[in-house]
N, C-alpha and C positions, 0 to 999 in steps of 0.2 A: 487337479490342473486343469482338467476340461471345465469345470465350472468358471475357473477361473478364466479360461480361453474363452468362452462364451462371454462371459462379461465383456470382457476386452473386445468381441466382436461385435458391442452393440451402439447404435447412434445414440440412446440414451444414455448409457454411461459418458460417451464424448464430450455430449453435450452439457451435462451435468461439469464435467471437469473443465469447461472452457466457462462456465458460467462459475465457478467456486475461484477461476485462479484469475476471474477480473477483477477484483478488490486487490487482490494479493500484488497484482503487477503495479496498481497505483502506487500501492504504499511502499513497495519495494524499491521503484524508483525516485520515488522520494525520499527514502531514506537513504539512498545510494548518491543522491546528488549531495545529499547534506554532509557525507563523509567524505564524499571526493574532495569536497572543501576545507575539510578538517572540523566538523561540529558533526557530534553525537547528536542526533536528537532521537530521546529516548521518548520525547511526549507527544509520539507517533500513535500509540491507542487512545490518549485522550482524543488529538486533535482528528482521527478518525470518525471517533465518535460525534464530534461537534459538527464535522462535517454531513454527517448521519442525519444530523437533527436538522440543523439548517436547511439541506436539501430537500429535506422533506418538508419542513413546517412552512417554506417558499410556496412550496407546491400546492398544499392547504389551504394556504391562506389567499389562492388564488392564482399566484406566479405560473407562468410557464415551465415544461420541464428543462428547457437548457438553460434558462435563467437562473434557476435554482440549480443547476448545475457549476455556473458560474459563481452564485451566492457561496455556497459551500468551499469552492475555491478561492474567495477572496475572506471567508472565515478562516479557513486553513493560514493563507499567507498571512494572517493578522497575528495568529499564533504565533507564525515561523518568526514575523518580527521581534514580539515578546520574547521568545528564547534566543534571538540573535542579542536582542539588546543585553542580556543579563551574560551570557557565553562570552559573546564575539565582543561587544564592545568594555565589558567589565571583567570578562575574564573570572567567570563564577564558574564553578565546577558544572560541568555539562551534564555531568548524572545525575544529578542534585535538582539543578535547573528541569530537564526532561521528567522527574518524577512528579515535579510540581506541576507540569506543566500539562502531563496527564491527567493531574487529580484533580486540578482546575477546570481543565476544559472538561473532561467527564460530569464533573460536577454541577457546571455552569448550564451546559447542555440540559441534565435534567432539572435545573431550577427553571429554566425561560421556558421550558416544555409545561411543566407543572403550572408557571405564572401564566401561561397563555392557554393554557386546558386545565384550569383547576377541574372541571367536573367531570372528564371523562375517563370512564371504568374500565375500556375496552380502547387499544390502539386505533384512531380513526385513522383511514384507509385512503389513499390517493389511486389517482388512474396514473400507473406506473409507466416506461417507454416498452412500449411492446416490439415485439422478436421483430426482423427486419429479414427477409429471405432474398439472396443473390440470385439472381435467373443465372439459368443454365448451372452454376457451382452447387447451390443446393440440392441437385440431380446426383450428384457424384456418390456411389452406395456407401455408407459410414459415415467418412467424415463430412460429406456435403450436409447432411440434416445437421450435425452436430459444430459445425465450423459457420457455416454458412448462413443460418438461420436464428441469429442471435439478435440480442439487443445494439443499439447504435453505442451505446457506452462499452460494450464488450468491442467492439471493432475500433472505438479509441483507444481501448487500454494497449489490443495488439498493434496498432498503428503507433502508440506513443513509447516502444520498445526501438524501432530502429528509429524514431525520430531524434531521442536521448542519444542513444547511440552516437548519431550523426553529430548533434551538436559537440556533444563532451570532445568528440576524437577528431572532427572535421572543422570546428571552429574556432578563431580566437578567443569567445567568449569559455567554450568548452575547456580551453586550453588554460585560461587565467583559473576556471574552478579547480580543475586537476591539479595546480603547480602551487593552489592555496591551499590545497591540504597534502602537498610535497613537499615545497618548497618557498614558505611564504615571503620569504626575505629577497629573493630571486622576482620574486612578482613586485613588491615595493620599489627594488632597485628598477625594474620597466618603467617606473612611473604610476605604478596599478596602485588603487587606494584596496589592499586587502581586505581592509574591514568590511570595504561595501561588497566587496567577490562573492565574499561569505555571508554577507546577511543577503543579498540577493539569492543566493543558494539554498541557504534557509530556506527564504519565503518559498522562493519557487517548488521547493521538495517539498515543503508543508501544505503548500495549495494540492498537489497531487494528491498525497495523503487523506485530504480530505473528500477530494473526487473520489478514492476510494471507498470512504464511508459511504458519501452518498449514492455509488452504485447499490449500496446494498438497501437500500429504504426505496431508490427512486426505481430502480431496473431489477433485484433479484425479488425482494418482497415490495412491498405495497403502503408499507405501516414503518412508524418507529417504538421501540420499547428496548427497555432499560438492561446492559448486557448483551447487545446485539454486537458488538463488535466481539465479544469472545476469545481476546486474545491474539486477534489476526494480526494487529501492530506488534507483539511480541515475536510474530512468526515472521513476521517481515523484516523486522531485527537481524534476524537468524537467517533469513535468507539472502541477505545483504552478503555476511559472510562467506557462506555456500556459494556463492556467484563471485567471489574474490572479488566485488566492486567492479565488474563487466554487466550491461546491463544485458547482452545478449545470454549470459549465463542465468542470469537474475530470473531469466523467463524459464529458463530449463528448470531449475529450482522451484518457480511458484506452480509448473507445471506436473512437478513428481510429487509436492505435498497436496495437490486439488484433484491430482489423480489418487492419491492413496486415501483422501477425506471419502471422493464420490466413491473408493471402491469399498470402504468400511461400511456402507450404508447397504448396498448388495450384500457383503458378507453377512451381513448380520441376519439378513433374508432368507442367505443360503442355508446358514450355522443353523436356525430356528432357536431353541432353548440350549441347545447343548454348551454353548460355550456362553459366558456372560457376555451382555453387550457391552459392558463397560472394556474388556480387552478391547474391541474394535473401535472404540470411542479414542483411546488412547494409542493406539497400533500407528496413525499418520504422523502425531508428536511423536514417538519414540523413534522412528524410523528416520522422520527429519531431522530430530537429534544427531544419530548416530551418523548420517551422511553430512551434516554439518562438522563434527570431529573432525570425519576423515578428511575433508577439504580443508578447513580450517587450519590444517598442518603445514600444506602446503602454500596457503593464500598469503599475497604481498598485500599489505595494509599500506594505506594511506599515510607516510610517513609524520607530518604532522599531525594526524588525528588525536583530539582531545587535549593538542598544547595550543594553548592562547598566546594570540598573536598580540604584542605591543610596539608601534612603530621607534625604530631605531634600538632595538632592543635584539642584540644576538644571542642565539640557544645552543 
């Protein structure tokens, strides 16, 4: 317990937690927006991969960092439009389409990477976002260096939580999105195009997912390599359930997983060779699954989630 307390009281642990949580926030909020509108987006893993490659490649080819983030978001929104074309307008299975988007986006990203850099034997590097210290706040013990000396994309991720909450719960657009996932017939009765609302939500959510992928290559690391998303998209899907489809709880769930991830690295160092390192690698995922199962028993999911909408039909 003493070692655990020592880890928790170090700025390095909390800095790593905030760094790990940033792409999870983008991905979880993106998936949450899609599902709030009634569309399950299992393309998230591939969309994050595409965002990671697109943003990094933009900068590697001479573009600036913020334009690279915008390009990644555009690529994510494009895959979101493709997903919505099949699931929203054609009513195709959201599960099958999502898996197809993941396979397509991931494979296309690797193909484009190899086409543009055919002779690269090691991942080329870029100059990523640098940490920006916030005066005075960075001097707060432990929390200051961890929270207020981060990448601009980390600040954007943290800011996106209250922004998404406000849009969903305090604006007419947010109300339309939520009702499209709860009672789309009521939305249609108000003269609002349910298909357009769902498509817009999927595109916006997919753009956020892609920015989460871009964070990894443009802020966390400085290169793109195959498999670097490493299941984070699937974790985001689980975090949405854990959060009961609420942005503020999504932040808490993402922090829990990120904290466990940061903890396992330090626990490996403390344990040495006594306990196999694979045990620590699986620990964040096992505990996250347990937490998700416990929370899911009480979660109230959007009533029209996974239900295709067709104008004039009553379910």
